[in-house]
C-alpha positions, 0 to 999 in steps of 0.5 A, spaced: 501 503 467 503 500 474 501 503 480 502 502 487 496 502 492 497 504 499 492 502 505 494 507 510 495 505 517 490 506 523 491 506 530 488 499 530 492 496 525 498 499 528 496 495 535 496 489 530 489 487 532 488 480 529 481 478 526 475 477 530 468 474 529 467 482 528 472 483 523 471 476 519 466 479 514 471 485 512 476 480 511 472 475 507 470 481 503 477 484 502 479 476 499 473 477 494 475 483 492 483 481 491 480 475 487 476 480 482 483 484 481 487 477 480 481 475 475 481 482 471 489 481 471 490 488 475 493 485 481 501 483 480 502 483 488 499 485 494 500 484 502 499 486 509 504 489 513 505 488 520 505 494 525 511 499 525 513 497 532 516 491 528 519 495 523 526 499 523 528 505 519 535 506 516 537 514 516 542 516 511 546 522 512 552 522 507 556 516 509 553 515 516 547 510 517 542 510 523 538 505 525 531 507 528 527 502 531 519 502 531 514 504 532 514 510 528 510 517 529 504 519 525 500 513 524 496 516 518 502 517 514 504 509 515 502 504 510 498 498 513 498 494 506 499 495 499 497 492 492 501 493 485 497 493 480 497 494 472 492 498 469 491 502 463 491 509 467 489 513 473 482 513 472 482 505 472 486 505 478 481 510 482 475 506 479 478 499 482 479 503 489 472 506 489 470 498 489 474 496 494 471 494 501 473 499 507 480 495 509 479 498 516 474 497 521 473 505 522 475 511 517 481 509 512 484 512 506 488 508 500 493 512 496 495 511 489 501 512 486 504 511 479 511 507 478 516 510 474 517 506 467 523 506 463 519 511 458 519 516 463 527 516 463 528 516 456 528 523 455 534 523 460 538 519 456 544 523 453 543 523 445 549 523 441 
């Protein structure tokens, strides 16, 4: 099963703070963790995201489109980074996240969401 693993944003990540000597150990630990994921065949993709102040949202309302410039409110609902993993089940994904170094300097959260697979849509296909 494939899962998207979201590293939730914090006030610091939304400020776009770059690594310092103080955070170097955290980045090194995360690099080692990513290497473990790759070596285990778990990680398909992953990256960090720039702050929402550098992003855009497009709101859809029927045929209308409205562009909304960042930054966006509710920092705790934003994503600072992601991984795309291939795991056998949600329990394996949870086990890997529990091994992850804290991705932020302070309290943080990681969210795991399964992706839809073709098998999920087979029951929706009309039968003849």
